[in-house]
Backbone bond lengths (Angstrom), bond angles and torsions (degrees), N, CA, C in turn:
res aa  C-N    CA-C-N  psi(-1)  N-CA   C-N-CA  omega(-1)  CA-C   N-CA-C  phi
1 M - - - 1.463 - - 1.546 106.05 -
2 A 1.303 114.54 116.06 1.470 118.65 176.94 1.542 108.46 -130.00
3 G 1.294 115.76 151.51 1.448 117.96 179.91 1.515 111.68 -167.93
4 R 1.297 116.48 178.10 1.461 121.24 178.07 1.533 108.93 -77.69
5 A 1.330 116.04 136.22 1.470 120.86 -177.03 1.528 109.81 -62.18
6 L 1.350 114.40 136.96 1.469 122.01 171.91 1.540 107.93 -83.54
7 T 1.319 115.87 136.25 1.445 120.59 175.66 1.518 109.60 -126.52
8 K 1.329 114.36 175.50 1.459 119.57 177.88 1.511 113.71 -57.88
9 Q 1.365 117.09 -22.54 1.453 120.64 177.78 1.523 113.63 -87.40
10 S 1.332 118.36 -4.82 1.479 120.42 178.71 1.538 109.24 -66.74
11 T 1.314 115.43 149.21 1.471 122.59 177.01 1.532 108.52 -97.21
12 L 1.334 115.99 111.93 1.470 121.91 -178.35 1.547 105.76 -121.85
13 M 1.390 113.33 139.63 1.484 118.88 179.03 1.485 110.02 -139.27
14 C 1.338 114.88 154.63 1.481 118.69 173.32 1.520 104.54 -78.08
15 P 1.350 118.32 169.89 1.479 119.82 -177.63 1.508 114.29 -65.54
16 H 1.352 117.50 -8.00 1.462 120.10 -176.33 1.520 110.83 -110.92
17 G 1.343 116.44 12.94 1.452 120.37 174.88 1.507 115.84 94.53
18 G 1.324 118.46 0.36 1.469 121.17 177.69 1.529 110.54 -72.44
19 T 1.325 117.99 152.81 1.441 123.17 -178.12 1.540 109.89 -89.77
20 V 1.331 114.05 131.54 1.482 121.26 176.10 1.487 107.85 -95.02
21 D 1.339 117.67 125.00 1.466 123.15 177.02 1.505 106.69 -116.79
22 V 1.340 114.65 129.01 1.443 120.81 -178.39 1.551 109.16 -112.49
23 T 1.276 116.27 129.19 1.471 121.52 175.40 1.524 107.13 -87.75
24 A 1.331 117.55 99.77 1.456 123.32 -177.13 1.501 109.55 -81.74
25 V 1.329 114.50 126.01 1.468 120.68 -178.62 1.513 112.46 -103.02
26 G 1.336 116.05 -11.74 1.491 120.56 -176.99 1.526 110.34 -77.32
27 T 1.343 112.63 172.08 1.460 118.45 -179.25 1.537 111.66 -112.18
28 S 1.321 116.27 -4.33 1.476 119.81 -179.17 1.546 107.11 -71.47
29 D 1.352 113.80 139.63 1.459 120.89 -175.03 1.533 110.08 -131.66
30 I 1.334 117.12 132.57 1.482 121.80 172.35 1.506 107.02 -129.50
31 D 1.325 115.03 127.02 1.433 121.77 173.61 1.538 112.66 52.04
32 G 1.331 117.89 38.69 1.465 122.52 178.22 1.499 116.68 85.03
33 G 1.333 118.53 6.15 1.470 120.34 -179.29 1.520 111.26 -130.63
34 K 1.327 115.84 139.58 1.447 120.22 175.98 1.533 111.43 -64.20
35 V 1.320 117.42 136.37 1.436 120.82 176.23 1.506 109.81 -73.71
36 L 1.361 117.14 137.13 1.438 122.75 -176.92 1.520 110.63 -87.69
37 A 1.353 114.74 144.95 1.468 121.31 179.61 1.510 109.74 -117.20
38 Q 1.326 116.70 158.88 1.482 123.42 -176.69 1.508 113.62 -56.74
39 T 1.313 119.52 -33.67 1.449 120.45 -176.02 1.520 113.13 -95.18
40 D 1.349 120.02 1.47 1.461 121.30 174.18 1.541 110.35 -60.83
41 V 1.303 117.39 145.30 1.423 122.21 179.87 1.506 109.91 -74.84
42 S 1.351 115.12 125.50 1.450 121.43 -178.27 1.541 110.44 -121.19
43 T 1.285 117.41 118.50 1.480 123.57 179.77 1.505 111.78 -115.59
44 V 1.321 116.18 159.54 1.479 122.44 -178.90 1.511 107.48 -121.76
45 S 1.374 114.82 136.42 1.449 121.44 173.14 1.519 109.15 -129.62
46 G 1.321 115.57 150.39 1.433 119.32 174.76 1.509 115.73 80.91
47 C 1.347 118.52 13.11 1.461 120.95 179.02 1.542 107.08 -78.16
48 S 1.316 117.00 132.28 1.470 121.40 -177.81 1.490 113.92 -107.61
49 F 1.350 118.46 14.68 1.449 122.16 -174.86 1.511 111.39 -61.78
50 Q 1.336 116.18 138.40 1.478 122.47 175.71 1.527 108.19 -129.48
51 L 1.337 116.26 143.29 1.444 120.79 176.74 1.552 105.95 -74.12
52 P 1.314 116.26 143.63 1.485 121.20 -176.16 1.525 110.69 -81.07
53 T 1.351 115.59 62.81 1.443 122.05 176.11 1.547 108.76 -105.77
54 T 1.302 116.21 175.34 1.467 118.62 177.71 1.526 107.19 -116.65
55 P 1.308 119.97 110.76 1.453 126.34 -4.23 1.565 107.92 -75.84
56 P 1.323 116.26 166.49 1.493 119.68 176.63 1.521 112.84 -55.60
57 T 1.333 114.72 138.11 1.471 120.19 -179.57 1.519 109.74 -108.51
58 P 1.322 115.75 122.27 1.491 119.77 177.23 1.535 110.64 -56.37
59 S 1.317 116.15 132.52 1.471 121.90 178.48 1.504 108.62 -146.66
60 P 1.311 118.23 61.50 1.489 121.39 -175.52 1.551 112.45 -66.50
61 C 1.317 115.96 149.08 1.448 121.57 168.65 1.502 106.58 -66.38
62 V 1.360 116.98 137.59 1.455 120.10 179.97 1.524 112.54 -128.14
63 I 1.320 118.99 -21.59 1.462 122.04 -175.82 1.486 110.17 -146.05
64 V 1.327 116.32 153.34 1.465 122.81 176.33 1.486 109.84 -121.24
65 V 1.332 116.75 135.43 1.471 123.75 173.47 1.528 105.09 -115.12
66 W 1.352 115.50 121.27 1.462 121.19 179.99 1.532 109.20 -83.68
67 S 1.315 117.54 114.76 1.484 120.04 -176.61 1.515 111.85 -92.36
68 T 1.326 117.96 -19.14 1.485 119.05 176.34 1.524 107.50 -137.77
69 A 1.355 114.59 147.28 1.452 122.46 178.40 1.527 108.20 -147.91
70 E 1.306 117.85 -172.14 1.478 122.54 -176.68 1.535 107.99 -98.62
71 P 1.335 119.81 102.56 1.438 121.62 -179.49 1.544 114.28 -65.90
72 L 1.319 116.82 -19.76 1.451 119.68 179.96 1.546 112.55 -92.26
73 G 1.318 117.41 -13.06 1.440 121.10 177.78 1.544 106.84 -110.96
74 L 1.293 118.48 114.49 1.461 121.62 -173.19 1.500 112.53 -113.92
75 V 1.311 116.41 145.42 1.466 126.21 173.25 1.486 106.47 -121.81
76 N 1.350 116.35 110.20 1.459 120.35 -175.89 1.540 111.91 52.27
77 G 1.304 117.30 37.18 1.444 123.09 177.81 1.548 115.04 81.68
78 I 1.331 116.03 5.07 1.471 120.56 -179.27 1.541 107.35 -111.90
79 P 1.337 118.58 141.05 1.462 121.22 178.35 1.529 112.17 -54.65
80 A 1.334 115.12 133.42 1.436 122.20 -178.40 1.540 111.41 -82.15
81 L 1.321 117.90 157.10 1.461 124.16 177.15 1.555 109.15 -90.03
82 S 1.307 115.79 143.77 1.447 121.05 173.74 1.511 109.49 -134.93
83 D 1.332 116.03 173.57 1.473 117.73 -179.13 1.534 112.87 -68.55
84 S 1.366 118.46 -3.50 1.442 119.97 172.32 1.537 113.02 -105.63
85 S 1.339 116.25 4.22 1.470 120.30 172.62 1.481 112.19 -70.46
86 V 1.292 118.49 152.57 1.459 123.60 -178.50 1.523 109.62 -109.78
87 G 1.330 114.76 119.56 1.457 120.65 175.82 1.500 109.35 -113.73
88 Q 1.315 118.03 127.77 1.446 122.65 -176.67 1.566 108.84 -101.93
89 C 1.333 115.28 127.65 1.461 122.45 -178.67 1.528 109.41 -90.27
90 F 1.330 115.64 136.50 1.421 121.14 -178.89 1.564 110.72 -129.03
91 A 1.330 115.32 147.87 1.457 120.88 173.97 1.526 108.26 -83.89
92 A 1.309 118.42 168.79 1.475 122.28 179.18 1.519 110.66 -59.66
93 T 1.321 119.31 -25.56 1.458 123.13 178.71 1.503 113.33 -77.67
94 G 1.364 117.32 -7.90 1.468 121.32 -176.49 1.500 114.34 92.80
95 L 1.343 116.51 1.07 1.449 123.25 179.26 1.540 110.18 -69.89
96 L 1.361 118.88 124.25 1.435 123.44 174.97 1.536 108.21 -70.69
97 Q 1.339 116.71 129.16 1.487 119.28 -173.26 1.509 113.12 -122.21
98 G 1.331 120.06 4.03 1.448 121.00 179.74 1.525 111.98 135.38
99 T 1.330 116.73 -175.60 1.422 121.04 -178.34 1.509 113.58 -110.95
100 V 1.322 115.29 156.17 1.464 121.53 176.79 1.506 110.80 -63.17
101 Q 1.351 115.35 140.36 1.459 122.86 175.65 1.499 107.14 -106.09
102 V 1.328 117.54 126.98 1.462 122.96 177.22 1.539 106.72 -99.73
103 S 1.311 117.24 115.88 1.457 118.64 179.32 1.518 114.72 -105.88
104 V 1.298 117.95 -25.68 1.473 122.24 177.09 1.497 110.27 -143.81
105 T 1.316 116.43 135.03 1.452 120.83 171.61 1.527 109.24 -148.88
106 Q 1.297 115.53 173.77 1.479 119.61 -179.39 1.567 109.65 -70.38
107 S 1.320 115.83 161.32 1.435 119.38 -178.76 1.546 113.20 -121.47
108 K 1.336 116.75 9.32 1.436 120.56 -175.79 1.547 114.47 -87.56
109 A 1.334 117.39 -26.34 1.469 118.86 -173.64 1.505 111.71 -136.37
110 Q 1.359 113.41 129.50 1.475 120.10 174.20 1.503 107.21 -109.87
111 I 1.329 116.91 143.07 1.459 121.57 178.14 1.486 111.32 -123.06
112 G 1.324 117.37 161.82 1.443 121.80 174.93 1.471 114.50 99.61
């Protein structure tokens, strides 16, 4: 699995249009943005997903758990994230609600 490195400037969204924000703790930098690592804290804001109940029940994505990363590209010894990494979005209840969508990332560095 190889892909373009995800950085703090990458545009990441939950499947319902919420914004994924990653708190990057590493020091590696590509094109002005810190490279993201698998264990960085990833939160979601602005997700409008609702369970199809009567009436609909709000169930927004709130956190992302990265299940795959680039073992050959490391950030402070931790596998780096790339546009081929898989991030799973979860509601506050622990319900899996889909995967992270990467719409924009840098084009200068590929890892893996």
